[in-house]
TORSE-908021 format. One line per 2 residues: for each residue x, y, z of C-alpha. Coordinates in steps of 0.02 Angstrom, whole numbers. Layout:
<nodes>
X,Y,Z  ...
</nodes>
This chain:
<nodes>
6007,5481,4613  6064,5574,4769
6087,5762,4771  6151,5872,4910
6140,6060,4935  6296,6153,4988
6352,6329,5031  6190,6425,5040
6216,6613,5032  6272,6678,5202
6377,6824,5268  6507,6705,5337
6548,6621,5171  6689,6744,5141
6781,6676,5291  6777,6493,5238
6938,6409,5189  6951,6324,5019
7027,6166,5090  6895,6156,5224
6759,6169,5091  6842,6036,4983
6868,5917,5129  6686,5929,5184
6629,5886,5009  6755,5746,4990
6700,5669,5154  6517,5671,5101
6555,5590,4934  6652,5453,5024
6499,5414,5131  6364,5426,4997
6356,5394,4809  6315,5576,4774
6259,5612,4595  6251,5801,4600
6307,5942,4713  6188,6090,4711
6303,6235,4749  6237,6398,4820
6221,6566,4737  6323,6723,4770
6478,6622,4814  6654,6694,4830
6744,6644,4668  6876,6546,4765
6744,6434,4844  6655,6404,4680
6822,6358,4602  6858,6239,4746
6691,6151,4726  6711,6140,4537
6882,6060,4562  6820,5933,4688
6664,5882,4591  6769,5857,4434
6889,5750,4533  6747,5647,4607
6651,5632,4444  6499,5720,4517
6390,5846,4425  6395,6025,4487
6229,6118,4481  6200,6300,4520
6071,6314,4659  5977,6464,4592
5831,6557,4676  5734,6612,4523
5586,6720,4576  5676,6803,4722
5845,6887,4736  6003,6784,4713
6112,6925,4779  6163,6981,4605
6035,7119,4589  5912,7218,4695
5728,7183,4686  5630,7332,4621
5476,7379,4723  5369,7382,4566
5414,7199,4531  5334,7128,4689
5181,7017,4691  5017,7097,4745
4892,7014,4862  4703,7017,4847
4696,7170,4959  4799,7269,4834
4960,7278,4936  5132,7205,4896
5162,7037,4979  5308,7053,5102
5446,6924,5106  5463,6801,5249
5545,6899,5390  5584,7034,5261
5722,6929,5181  5759,6968,4997
5786,6783,4963  5605,6753,5016
5528,6908,4936  5442,6856,4775
5422,6948,4611  5288,6918,4480
5336,6827,4320  5194,6910,4225
5286,7076,4237  5386,7100,4074
5530,7185,4165  5542,7039,4287
5545,6908,4149  5680,7000,4054
5789,7033,4205  5777,6860,4282
5805,6764,4121  5953,6874,4076
6026,6848,4250  6006,6660,4236
6089,6655,4065  6235,6761,4127
6274,6656,4280  6261,6491,4189
6365,6552,4043  6504,6613,4157
6502,6469,4280  6575,6293,4286
6405,6209,4297  6334,6053,4217
6160,6092,4279  6046,6216,4367
5933,6183,4515  5790,6308,4504
5727,6357,4677  5590,6481,4727
5488,6438,4573  5322,6492,4644
5212,6628,4709  5229,6676,4894
5140,6558,5012  4972,6626,5073
4965,6499,5215  4970,6623,5359
4870,6758,5269  4757,6686,5133
4692,6858,5086  4840,6975,5095
4969,6851,5029  4869,6763,4893
4953,6828,4737  4960,6896,4611
4838,7036,4570  4960,7158,4493
4914,7256,4334  5020,7139,4228
4927,6988,4295  4762,7072,4254
4825,7103,4077  4894,6927,4054
4733,6851,4120  4627,6963,4008
4727,6900,3858  4665,6726,3905
4485,6786,3925  4492,6791,4115
4438,6937,4225  4538,6932,4388
4417,7053,4470  4297,6907,4495
4428,6806,4590  4488,6957,4688
4313,6998,4747  4283,6816,4792
4440,6811,4900  4388,6970,4990
4212,6901,5012  4283,6743,5093
4407,6842,5197  4355,6762,5361
4279,6600,5298  4354,6424,5301
4278,6403,5128  4428,6500,5062
4548,6368,5127  4453,6225,5048
4450,6321,4884  4639,6350,4886
4674,6165,4909  4543,6082,4798
4532,6211,4657  4344,6185,4639
4266,6351,4684  4186,6414,4522
4245,6593,4548  4420,6552,4611
4467,6398,4510  4503,6492,4347
4619,6611,4441  4710,6470,4529
4734,6379,4364  4798,6541,4288
4927,6555,4428  4988,6379,4389
5001,6417,4203  5098,6576,4244
5227,6482,4346  5240,6338,4222
5261,6457,4075  5402,6551,4159
5493,6394,4217  5484,6327,4040
5568,6487,3981  5702,6471,4115
5732,6289,4070  5755,6339,3888
5890,6463,3942  5976,6325,4040
5968,6202,3895  6046,6332,3780
6192,6338,3902  6207,6147,3897
6142,6131,4075  6029,5996,4146
5879,6058,4245  5819,6009,4418
5671,6089,4506  5628,6126,4687
5443,6094,4714  5329,6106,4864
5264,5941,4931  5107,5892,4832
4991,5919,4981  5035,6104,4990
5092,6141,4811  4920,6213,4764
4948,6354,4888  5093,6424,4788
5036,6398,4609  5138,6242,4569
5071,6109,4451  5207,5981,4485
5166,5869,4337  5169,6013,4213
5329,6083,4287  5416,5916,4282
5395,5903,4094  5526,6039,4070
5652,5963,4191  5766,5814,4210
5708,5785,4388  5602,5866,4522
5636,5871,4707  5482,5880,4817
5510,5973,4979  5418,5846,5087
5499,5916,5242  5394,5833,5375
5486,5907,5523  5528,6086,5470
5458,6244,5548  5514,6360,5410
5456,6407,5234  5407,6255,5128
5408,6141,5280  5242,6049,5284
5210,6080,5471  5258,6263,5453
5140,6295,5308  4996,6197,5384
5018,6280,5553  5004,6448,5465
4837,6395,5390  4778,6320,5555
4817,6479,5650  4717,6580,5523
4568,6463,5537  4572,6478,5727
4608,6664,5747  4517,6738,5597
4379,6610,5563  4355,6576,5750
4355,6387,5730  4390,6269,5872
4567,6199,5860  4511,6019,5832
4384,6071,5701  4515,6179,5613
4640,6036,5603  4507,5914,5544
4457,6034,5405  4638,6060,5358
4676,5874,5356  4530,5846,5239
4583,5989,5127  4766,5940,5108
4744,5751,5115  4865,5719,5258
4840,5640,5428  4855,5777,5559
4843,5774,5749  4703,5861,5842
4819,5991,5917  4941,6115,5840
5068,6080,5976  5079,5898,5919
5099,5947,5737  5238,6066,5787
5323,5935,5897  5303,5776,5795
5281,5838,5617  5212,5728,5479
5217,5539,5498  5323,5426,5389
5175,5345,5302  5107,5514,5250
5276,5569,5183  5282,5411,5078
5108,5453,5017  5173,5620,4956
5298,5532,4843  5157,5425,4772
5050,5581,4747  5191,5665,4650
5211,5511,4542  5023,5507,4510
5029,5691,4460  5155,5649,4325
5324,5683,4404  5433,5557,4311
5595,5576,4409  5543,5623,4586
5675,5652,4719  5616,5648,4899
5681,5801,4990  5735,5760,5166
5796,5881,5298  5953,5824,5389
6004,5990,5468  5969,6013,5652
5933,6197,5686  5856,6260,5847
5678,6319,5820  5677,6256,5641
5701,6067,5645  5697,5936,5780
5761,5771,5713  5812,5604,5787
5883,5444,5716  5729,5334,5734
5620,5463,5646  5745,5485,5503
5756,5296,5479  5567,5275,5483
5544,5414,5354  5678,5343,5240
5613,5164,5247  5434,5217,5211
5488,5325,5064  5607,5192,4996
5459,5075,4973  5379,5199,4850
5528,5184,4732  5569,5367,4701
5707,5412,4580  5815,5460,4729
5846,5578,4873  5880,5764,4886
5974,5802,5047  5935,5971,5123
5985,6100,5153  6166,6133,5175
6303,6004,5190  6400,6129,5297
6281,6095,5442  6247,5909,5422
6343,5796,5541  6438,5654,5455
6346,5534,5572  6182,5587,5492
6251,5550,5319  6309,5379,5375
6138,5343,5450  6059,5390,5284
6181,5281,5186  6147,5130,5298
5958,5152,5294  5936,5191,5109
6027,5034,5047
</nodes>
């Protein structure tokens, strides 16, 4: 199975020509045996119609690419919906962007609004499936105290209904506010005071995604999920095996060369910076601790992690880890978009990553992020290497 993401929400979508959009998609399908096109949210109707036409013609499934626990442009996030960190303050979105500002699924108003929104867009659209993105809590990588969520009143109530007092976990986080012990606890889920809270977060996410999947099934839509790579999934409350049981397939965002949200180097550099600046650890010690915590081979310097990313063998190991965690149909998410300051890719690295991952026998590939910005030469390289 090969999926490709296309037409992410952007101010310039309105200016795109229908024929240009169709031709780009047609060209990609001629290069690769694409199984599903994951089409962006908040699209101009003419572009959605164009993509529906072309996927029908090509015999390819059309999925709505849907950010679930953030804004999809169809409604405004309410301030009282936001997740709350251990310090009691709302967790801000990455760079203040609504599409990266998370709301809490334990809030009744959030559940009602988001599930109703999902049902409405699937019912009205030409989709055969839905690709659920942003199915997590905000990442606490760069701020393990202020961004570890959620401690809102509704989370306290939901936890209490399960016999859990979140005050214990909140106090423990604040107690470890400048200790590397907090990082180890977030990754291994073994701290006696934090583990029940972290497991509760995972149950919260899984419960809500099951509800969203039920909405999709009622609309006769298949379900694909966007998951963090297994090494960093514990940070955001994702139990990949549990989530996969409600889906037809799960993409793991094992972006080994991405310096943006969900990219493995980006998230780990956020943690490393915190260990060095807040915990006052030596850089080498911090990266050794982090490598042990997340189970990945890391260099001794942040600059090397930023420059070279995660090695091919470790990316292949992430596929195996997802399989071992119970993901039945795992798609390896690979970044093919070259964006200054965000990704630095080259042909030999792409080929090495693909060959290593191919040997683990995943169910397929998920090409990220947006076909608009992927050179045809990159698609041909992928087609030649993946055979």
